[in-house]
C-alpha positions in Angstrom: 0.0 -0.2 0.2 1.5 3.3 -1.1 0.5 6.6 0.1 1.1 10.4 -1.1 1.5 13.2 1.0 2.1 16.7 -0.9 3.5 19.2 1.2 1.9 22.4 -1.4 3.3 25.8 -1.9 0.4 27.0 -3.8 -3.1 25.6 -4.8 -3.8 23.5 -8.0 -4.0 25.4 -11.2 -5.2 24.5 -14.8 -2.4 23.9 -17.2 -1.9 26.8 -19.7 -3.8 27.3 -22.7 -1.4 26.3 -25.2 -0.4 23.0 -23.8 -4.5 22.9 -23.5 -5.0 23.5 -27.3 -2.3 21.0 -28.0 -4.0 18.3 -25.8 -7.3 18.8 -27.3 -5.6 18.3 -30.7 -4.8 14.8 -29.6 -8.4 13.6 -28.0 -11.2 11.9 -29.4 -14.1 14.1 -29.9 -16.5 11.7 -28.9 -14.6 11.1 -25.2 -15.1 13.9 -22.4 -11.4 15.9 -22.1 -9.6 14.6 -18.6 -9.3 17.3 -16.2 -5.3 18.5 -16.5 -3.9 20.6 -13.4 -0.2 21.6 -12.2 0.9 21.9 -8.1 3.9 23.0 -6.8 5.1 21.1 -3.9 7.4 18.4 -2.2 5.9 15.0 -2.6 6.3 12.4 0.6 6.1 8.6 -0.8 5.3 5.9 1.8 4.8 2.4 1.9 3.7 -0.2 4.6 6.9 -1.8 5.9 5.7 -5.3 5.5 4.9 -4.6 2.2 6.7 -5.1 -1.1 6.9 -2.7 -4.2 5.8 -4.9 -6.2 2.3 -4.5 -7.1 -0.3 -7.4 -6.2 -4.2 -7.8 -6.3 -4.4 -5.8 -2.7 -2.2 -3.1 -3.5 -3.9 -2.0 -6.8 -6.0 1.1 -7.3 -7.2 3.1 -10.0 -4.7 6.2 -8.9 -1.3 5.9 -10.5 1.7 7.9 -9.5 4.5 8.5 -12.1 7.5 8.8 -9.8 9.6 10.8 -12.1 9.6 12.5 -15.4 12.6 13.7 -16.9 11.9 17.7 -17.4 12.9 17.8 -21.0 9.7 16.1 -21.2 6.9 18.8 -21.1 3.4 18.7 -20.1 2.3 18.3 -24.0 5.3 15.5 -24.6 4.0 13.5 -21.3 0.4 13.6 -23.1 1.8 12.4 -26.1 3.2 9.7 -24.2 0.3 8.6 -22.5 -1.9 9.1 -25.6 -3.2 5.5 -26.3 -4.6 5.8 -22.6 -6.2 9.2 -23.0 -9.8 8.0 -22.8 -9.5 6.6 -19.8 -7.8 9.0 -17.9 -10.2 11.0 -15.2 -7.7 13.6 -14.0 -3.7 14.4 -14.9 -2.1 16.5 -12.1 1.4 17.4 -12.6 3.4 18.3 -9.1 6.6 20.3 -9.6 9.1 20.6 -7.0 11.5 24.1 -7.0 14.2 22.6 -5.0 14.6 19.7 -8.1 14.8 21.0 -11.3 15.7 17.8 -13.7 12.6 16.1 -12.9 8.6 16.2 -11.8 5.9 14.0 -11.1 2.4 13.2 -12.1 -0.4 11.4 -10.5 -3.1 10.1 -12.8 -6.5 8.9 -12.0 -8.2 6.3 -14.4 -11.7 5.3 -15.0 -11.4 1.9 -13.3 -9.2 -1.0 -12.3 -9.1 -2.6 -15.6 -8.1 1.0 -17.2 -5.4 1.2 -14.5 -4.0 -2.0 -15.1 -3.5 -1.7 -18.7 -2.0 2.0 -18.2 0.5 0.0 -15.7 1.4 -3.1 -18.4 2.0 -0.8 -21.2 3.7 2.0 -19.7 5.6 1.0 -16.4 9.3 0.3 -17.5 9.3 1.8 -21.1 11.6 4.6 -21.9 9.9 8.0 -22.0 12.4 8.5 -25.4 13.9 5.9 -27.3 16.8 8.3 -27.3 16.9 8.6 -23.7 18.0 6.2 -20.7 15.0 7.5 -18.1 12.5 4.7 -17.6 8.8 5.3 -16.6 8.2 4.1 -13.0 4.6 3.8 -11.9 3.3 2.8 -8.8 -0.3 2.1 -7.6 -1.2 4.4 -5.0 -3.9 4.2 -2.1 -4.5 7.6 -1.6 -3.0 11.1 -2.2 -3.1 13.8 0.8 -2.3 17.6 0.3 -0.6 19.5 3.4 0.5 23.1 4.1 2.2 21.9 6.9 5.6 20.8 6.6 5.9 19.1 9.8 3.0 17.0 9.3 3.4 16.4 5.6 7.1 14.9 6.5 5.4 12.4 9.1 5.0 9.2 8.0 0.7 8.4 8.4 -0.3 6.2 10.8 -3.7 4.4 10.4 -6.6 5.1 12.6 -5.1 8.2 14.0 -6.2 12.0 14.4 -4.9 14.7 12.6 -3.8 16.2 15.6 -1.4 13.5 16.6 0.3 12.8 13.3 2.7 15.1 13.5 4.1 13.9 16.8 3.6 10.3 16.3 6.7 8.3 15.1 6.7 6.4 11.9 4.7 3.2 12.5 3.8 0.5 9.8 4.8 2.8 7.1 8.4 3.8 5.7 9.4 6.6 3.4 10.5 5.9 0.0 12.7 8.2 -2.0 11.4 9.7 -5.0 14.7 9.8 -6.9 14.0 6.8 -9.9 17.6 5.5 -9.6 17.2 5.1 -5.8 13.8 3.7 -6.0 14.8 1.3 -8.7 17.6 -0.1 -6.9 15.6 -0.5 -4.1 12.7 -2.3 -6.1 15.5 -4.3 -7.5 17.0 -5.5 -3.9 13.5 -6.1 -3.1 12.8 -8.1 -6.0 16.0 -10.1 -5.4 15.0 -10.7 -1.6 11.7 -11.8 -2.7 13.3 -14.4 -5.5 15.4 -15.5 -2.4 12.5 -16.1 -0.1 10.6 -17.7 -2.7 13.4 -20.1 -3.5 13.6 -20.5 0.4 10.3 -21.4 0.7 10.1 -23.8 -2.6 13.1 -25.4 -0.8 11.0 -25.8 2.3 8.0 -26.9 0.2 10.3 -29.7 -0.9 11.6 -30.7 2.1 8.2 -31.3 3.4 7.1 -33.1 0.8 10.1 -35.5 1.4 9.7 -35.4 4.8 5.9 -36.6 4.2 6.9 -39.4 1.8 9.3 -40.8 4.3 7.1 -40.5 7.0 4.3 -42.9 4.8 6.5 -45.0 3.8 8.0 -45.4 7.5 4.2 -46.1 8.3 4.0 -48.3 5.6 7.1 -50.6 6.8 5.8 -50.3 10.4 2.5 -52.2 8.9 4.8 -54.6 7.2 6.3 -55.3 10.5 3.4 -55.6 12.4 2.0 -58.2 9.9 5.3 -60.3 9.6 5.3 -60.3 13.5 1.4 -61.6 13.8 2.1 -64.5 10.5 5.7 -65.0 12.5 3.3 -66.2 15.7 0.6 -67.8 13.9 3.4 -70.2 12.2 5.2 -70.6 15.3 1.9 -72.4 16.6 1.5 -74.2 13.8 5.0 -75.6 13.8 4.7 -76.1 17.6 1.3 -78.3 16.7 3.1 -80.2 14.2 6.3 -80.9 16.3 3.6 -82.2 18.9 1.6 -84.3 16.4 4.6 -86.0 15.1 5.9 -86.8 18.5 2.9 -88.2 19.4 3.3 -90.4 16.2 6.9 -91.3 17.1 5.8 -92.4 20.4 2.7 -94.6 19.2 5.1 -96.1 16.6 7.8 -96.8 19.3 4.9 -98.6 21.0 4.1 -100.6 18.2 7.6 -101.4 17.5 7.9 -103.2 21.5 5.0 -104.6 21.2 5.9 -106.7 18.0 9.4 -107.3 19.4 7.6 -108.8 22.5 5.7 -111.2 20.1 8.6 -112.0 18.3 10.3 -113.4 21.3 7.0 -115.0 22.2 6.7 -116.7 18.8 10.9 -117.5 19.2 10.2 -119.4 22.5 7.1 -121.2 21.1 9.2 -122.9 18.5 11.8 -123.7 20.7 9.4 -125.5 23.0 8.0 -126.9 20.1 11.6 -128.3 18.7 12.6 -129.4 22.3 9.0 -131.4 22.7 9.8 -132.7 19.3 13.3 -133.5 20.2 12.1 -135.2 23.5 9.5 -137.3 21.8 12.1 -138.9 19.5 14.4 -140.1 22.6 14.1 -141.3 26.3 12.0 -138.3 27.4 8.8 -140.0 26.7 8.4 -143.5 28.7 5.0 -145.0 28.3 3.1 -142.6 26.4 3.9 -140.1 29.2 4.9 -136.2 28.3 7.6 -135.4 30.8 7.1 -131.5 31.6 9.9 -129.3 30.6 11.1 -126.6 33.2 10.5 -122.9 31.9 12.8 -120.0 32.4 12.1 -116.9 34.3 12.3 -114.6 31.2 9.8 -117.2 29.1 7.2 -116.8 31.9 7.5 -112.9 31.5 7.4 -112.8 28.0 4.1 -114.9 27.9 2.5 -112.8 30.5 3.6 -109.5 28.4 2.3 -111.5 25.0 -1.1 -112.3 27.1 -1.4 -108.5 28.2 -0.9 -107.2 24.7 -3.8 -109.9 23.4 -5.9 -108.6 25.4 -5.2 -105.0 24.6 -5.7 -105.7 20.7 -8.7 -107.2 21.3 
């Protein structure tokens, strides 16, 4: 937001008749002629401290301030310079400072915001003359105030402050800018570089934030996969334990079957041995008068016979 304060040394005066005639010759007969006037005084240019000199939608207005016009350009020359936009101009005010002989300033009011935007885009940064080095520097101005007191005019404006307090109040929220085009251009370039650096830093921070968010998402995904793996590990561990217990039970059952079969084989061997002994005794003197003599059994034979009977009962 830019604010102008003009410490006037006289009242506003219309442009001379010769310049008016020249101007009327260049304007369209179907359009009303803009008001053209002149004032002598000192201009103070203020800007909110937090705002850049670069235009933005919130700082635009229908009032434009041409900071410095070289003095070799007369009022008629300047009117010719802005010629394509004359139909949209409501008021042209030339402000001259007796202490500055090489330049003057111009305040221009346009019919609407669209016309002001077109004027700014067309002429800001344009050379006043192809053969000269000076450029046209234009600012969107929020308000213009005229003061007769140099003390008040030299104090930056303070929002919502009574006029009586302005002279004694220090600059708050506003800072004064130079009206020298070279100084203003250097300041604008410096602010532009700062703005570019801030944008680059902001963009870098956004990239870092984006990478951080991506890493966080990947970390959360890996944590979820790890939880699933731990859960599956417990499930498979229980399954393996069940299989091992089942296999152990099967091995134990097989061992019991093998032990039972071994006992049966021993019983069968004992039986066959007994039959063989009986046969041998039949063919020898062991049998007299048709009487079968008993054959003494050993302790191991008795034990195996008892086990065989128990196994037989278990199978039945």
